[in-house]
C-alpha positions as CSV (number, residue, x, y, z in Angstrom):
1,M,-13.6,-27.1,9.6
2,H,-13.2,-23.3,9.5
3,P,-14.9,-21.4,6.7
4,A,-12.6,-20.6,3.8
5,K,-10.7,-17.3,3.9
6,P,-10.2,-15.2,0.9
7,N,-6.7,-15.3,-0.6
8,I,-4.9,-11.9,-1.0
9,L,-1.6,-11.6,-2.9
10,T,0.9,-8.8,-1.9
11,I,3.6,-7.9,-4.4
12,A,6.1,-6.0,-2.3
13,G,9.5,-5.8,-0.6
14,S,10.5,-7.6,2.6
15,D,11.3,-5.5,5.7
16,S,13.8,-7.4,7.9
17,G,12.6,-5.2,10.9
18,G,9.1,-6.7,10.6
19,G,7.2,-3.4,10.7
20,A,6.5,-2.7,7.0
21,G,6.4,-4.3,3.6
22,I,5.2,-7.9,3.2
23,Q,5.6,-8.5,7.0
24,A,3.0,-5.8,7.7
25,D,0.8,-7.0,4.8
26,L,0.7,-10.6,6.1
27,K,-0.1,-9.5,9.6
28,T,-2.9,-7.3,8.4
29,F,-4.4,-10.0,6.2
30,H,-4.3,-12.5,9.0
31,A,-5.8,-10.1,11.5
32,L,-8.7,-9.3,9.1
33,G,-9.6,-12.9,8.2
34,A,-7.7,-13.4,5.0
35,H,-4.9,-15.7,3.8
36,G,-1.8,-13.9,2.6
37,L,0.2,-14.8,-0.4
38,T,3.5,-13.1,-1.4
39,A,5.5,-12.2,-4.5
40,I,8.6,-10.6,-3.0
41,T,10.2,-7.9,-5.2
42,A,13.2,-7.0,-3.0
43,V,14.8,-7.9,0.3
44,T,15.8,-5.0,2.5
45,S,18.2,-4.9,5.4
46,Q,16.1,-2.6,7.6
47,N,15.4,-1.8,11.2
48,T,13.7,1.1,13.1
49,R,16.7,3.3,12.4
50,G,16.8,3.0,8.6
51,V,17.5,0.9,5.5
52,T,21.1,-0.2,5.1
53,A,20.8,-2.3,2.0
54,I,18.3,-3.3,-0.7
55,H,18.7,-6.4,-2.9
56,A,16.2,-6.4,-5.8
57,L,15.1,-9.8,-6.9
58,P,15.5,-10.6,-10.6
59,R,12.3,-10.0,-12.7
60,A,12.2,-13.6,-13.7
61,H,11.9,-14.7,-10.0
62,V,9.2,-12.1,-9.4
63,R,7.3,-13.5,-12.4
64,S,7.8,-17.0,-11.1
65,Q,6.2,-16.2,-7.8
66,I,3.2,-14.4,-9.3
67,D,2.6,-17.3,-11.8
68,T,3.0,-19.9,-9.1
69,V,0.4,-18.4,-6.7
70,F,-2.1,-17.6,-9.5
71,D,-1.8,-21.1,-10.9
72,D,-3.0,-22.6,-7.6
73,F,-4.9,-20.1,-5.5
74,P,-8.2,-18.3,-6.3
75,I,-7.0,-14.8,-5.5
76,A,-9.7,-12.4,-4.3
77,A,-7.5,-9.3,-4.3
78,V,-3.9,-8.1,-5.1
79,K,-2.1,-5.3,-3.3
80,T,1.2,-3.9,-4.6
81,G,3.8,-2.1,-2.5
82,M,7.5,-1.6,-3.1
83,L,8.2,-2.5,-6.8
84,G,11.6,-0.8,-7.0
85,S,12.3,-0.7,-10.7
86,A,10.7,0.1,-14.0
87,A,11.2,-3.5,-15.2
88,V,9.4,-5.0,-12.3
89,T,6.7,-2.4,-12.3
90,R,6.1,-3.0,-16.1
91,H,6.0,-6.7,-15.5
92,V,3.5,-6.5,-12.6
93,A,1.3,-4.3,-14.8
94,T,1.5,-6.9,-17.6
95,Q,0.6,-9.7,-15.2
96,M,-2.4,-7.7,-13.7
97,R,-3.8,-7.1,-17.3
98,R,-3.4,-10.8,-18.0
99,R,-4.7,-12.2,-14.7
100,K,-7.4,-9.6,-14.1
101,P,-7.8,-9.9,-10.3
102,A,-11.2,-8.8,-9.0
103,W,-9.6,-6.1,-7.0
104,L,-6.2,-4.3,-7.3
105,V,-4.9,-1.9,-4.6
106,V,-1.8,0.0,-5.6
107,D,0.3,1.6,-2.8
108,P,2.8,3.7,-4.7
109,V,5.7,3.1,-2.3
110,M,8.6,5.5,-3.1
111,V,10.4,6.3,0.2
112,A,10.6,4.4,3.5
113,T,9.5,6.0,6.7
114,T,13.2,6.2,7.6
115,G,14.0,8.2,4.4
116,A,15.5,5.5,2.0
117,R,14.3,5.7,-1.6
118,L,12.5,2.6,-2.6
119,L,11.5,3.4,-6.2
120,D,13.9,4.1,-9.1
121,N,13.3,7.4,-10.9
122,D,12.9,5.4,-14.2
123,A,10.0,3.5,-12.6
124,M,7.8,6.6,-12.1
125,E,6.6,6.8,-15.7
126,T,5.9,3.1,-15.8
127,L,3.9,3.4,-12.6
128,L,1.9,6.3,-14.0
129,T,1.2,4.9,-17.4
130,R,0.9,1.2,-16.9
131,L,0.0,0.2,-13.3
132,I,-2.1,3.0,-11.8
133,P,-4.7,2.9,-14.6
134,L,-5.4,-0.7,-13.6
135,A,-6.0,0.1,-9.9
136,D,-9.3,-0.1,-8.2
137,V,-7.8,1.9,-5.3
138,L,-4.6,4.0,-5.3
139,T,-3.3,4.9,-1.8
140,P,-0.7,7.6,-1.9
141,N,0.4,9.6,1.1
142,L,0.9,13.4,0.6
143,P,4.6,13.3,-0.5
144,E,3.8,10.4,-2.9
145,A,0.8,12.4,-4.3
146,E,3.1,15.3,-5.0
147,A,5.6,13.0,-6.7
148,L,2.9,11.4,-8.9
149,L,1.5,14.8,-9.9
150,G,4.9,16.5,-10.2
151,R,3.9,19.5,-8.1
152,A,3.1,20.6,-4.6
153,L,-0.5,19.9,-3.6
154,G,-1.1,23.4,-2.3
155,R,-4.2,24.4,-0.3
156,D,-6.8,23.0,-2.7
157,I,-6.5,19.4,-1.7
158,D,-9.7,18.4,-3.6
159,A,-8.2,19.7,-6.8
160,A,-5.2,17.5,-6.2
161,G,-7.5,14.6,-5.5
162,A,-9.3,15.1,-8.8
163,D,-6.0,15.2,-10.6
164,L,-4.9,12.0,-8.9
165,L,-8.2,10.4,-9.9
166,A,-7.5,11.5,-13.5
167,L,-4.4,9.3,-13.5
168,G,-6.8,6.4,-14.2
169,A,-7.4,4.6,-10.9
170,R,-11.1,4.0,-10.1
171,G,-10.6,5.3,-6.5
172,V,-8.0,7.3,-4.7
173,L,-7.4,7.2,-1.0
174,L,-5.2,10.2,-0.2
175,K,-3.6,9.4,3.2
176,G,-3.2,12.4,5.5
177,G,-0.6,11.0,8.0
178,H,2.1,13.3,6.6
179,G,0.0,16.4,7.1
180,R,0.1,18.8,10.0
181,G,-2.4,19.8,12.7
182,A,-4.2,18.1,15.5
183,E,-6.2,15.8,13.1
184,V,-5.3,13.4,10.4
185,V,-7.6,13.8,7.5
186,D,-7.8,10.9,5.0
187,R,-9.7,11.7,1.8
188,Y,-11.3,9.2,-0.6
189,Y,-12.1,10.2,-4.2
190,D,-14.0,8.3,-6.9
191,A,-16.5,8.9,-9.7
192,H,-19.3,9.4,-7.1
193,G,-17.5,12.2,-5.2
194,M,-15.4,12.5,-2.1
195,F,-15.6,11.8,1.6
196,E,-13.1,12.4,4.4
197,V,-12.4,10.6,7.6
198,R,-10.9,12.6,10.5
199,H,-9.2,11.3,13.6
200,P,-6.8,12.7,16.2
201,R,-3.2,12.8,15.3
202,L,-1.3,10.5,17.7
203,P,2.1,11.6,19.1
204,I,4.0,8.7,17.6
205,E,5.9,7.9,14.4
206,G,4.3,4.8,13.0
207,H,6.4,2.5,10.8
208,G,4.5,0.5,8.2
209,S,1.2,2.4,8.6
210,G,0.9,3.0,4.8
211,C,1.5,-0.6,3.9
212,T,-1.0,-1.6,6.6
213,L,-3.7,0.7,5.5
214,A,-3.5,-0.4,1.8
215,S,-3.5,-4.0,2.9
216,A,-6.5,-3.4,5.2
217,V,-8.4,-1.9,2.2
218,A,-7.5,-5.0,0.1
219,A,-8.7,-7.3,2.9
220,G,-12.1,-5.4,3.1
221,L,-12.5,-5.7,-0.7
222,A,-11.6,-9.4,-0.7
223,R,-14.2,-10.0,2.0
224,G,-17.0,-8.4,0.0
225,K,-17.1,-4.8,1.2
226,S,-17.6,-2.0,-1.3
227,P,-14.7,0.4,-1.8
228,H,-16.3,3.0,0.4
229,A,-16.9,0.6,3.2
230,A,-13.5,-1.0,2.8
231,V,-11.8,2.3,3.0
232,R,-13.7,3.5,6.1
233,A,-13.2,0.2,7.9
234,A,-9.5,0.2,7.0
235,I,-8.9,3.7,8.4
236,A,-10.7,2.9,11.6
237,W,-8.7,-0.4,12.0
238,V,-5.3,1.2,11.4
239,D,-6.1,4.0,13.9
240,K,-6.7,1.2,16.5
241,A,-3.5,-0.5,15.4
242,L,-1.5,2.7,15.9
243,R,-3.0,3.1,19.3
244,R,-1.7,-0.4,20.1
245,G,1.7,0.4,18.7
246,W,5.0,0.1,20.6
247,R,8.7,0.6,20.1
248,P,10.5,-2.7,19.5
249,G,13.8,-1.2,18.6
250,A,16.3,1.4,19.8
251,S,14.7,4.3,17.9
252,A,11.6,6.3,18.6
253,V,9.8,4.6,15.7
254,H,6.7,2.6,16.6
255,V,5.4,-0.5,14.9
256,L,1.7,-1.2,14.7
257,G,-0.2,-3.5,16.9
258,H,-1.8,-5.6,14.1
C-alpha cells in the first residue's frame, strides 16, 4: 500500500477551461503528493478568452460540501479561492473558526486573469474583517493588495507588506507577477521579518498561476513544511510549471504544466 497522503480542502470556484480555480488546485495537490477535496462556491463558464457566465451556488450547498468533507476526512490544510459573495465569505469564515484547520491559506481572488470580476463589492469588508484574520498565509497579487488596502502600493512595497500583515494574517505572500521589469519579485512577510524570491519574468501570460501558487503553499504546509519553506518551495515549483506551460485554446493565454 502507498503511504497516506494529506487531505487538502479547496473552497473555490470551478473553471470550465481547466486552467484556474478548483481544477488548478486539484492538479497542484495531486502533483505535490496530497489528496484534494473540494467545496465549490461557483461554476463559471470560462475559457482562455474570458468568463462568459458565473453561477453562484447557494450558501446552503456550500455549507453542505464543507460539512460533508470535514465529517469524514482528516483535513491537513484548507485553501480558499473565489468566494464570490459576502454571504459565502461570512459562512466560510464561520466554518473555519468552528473547524479550526491546522493551516488556512487565503487567496483573495477578486478578478480573473481575463478581467472578469469574481468578488462582489459587498464581500470585501467581510473578507477583511472575518476571514483574513484567520489566515496562516494570505496570498494577494499586486492589484489585490491595492484593493485590500484601499490605496496604491507606491514605491515602498515593504510598507505595504507591513500594512497587509496588519490585517491579521500570520503571514503574507505578496505575489509579484503583475509587476514590471525583467524579474518577478515575490515577497513574504511575517512576524519574523521579510524575505524575497526573484526569478526571471517569462514572456507568457499564465492562467491560474495565482491559484496554483496558493495551492502549492497549502500542499507544503500540509506535508509538514514551515511557512517559510512552503512558500519558497511553492514559488520554485510554480516557476517550473510556468516554464512547462502551453496554449490549449485559441488565445495567447498559457495554462501551467502542473
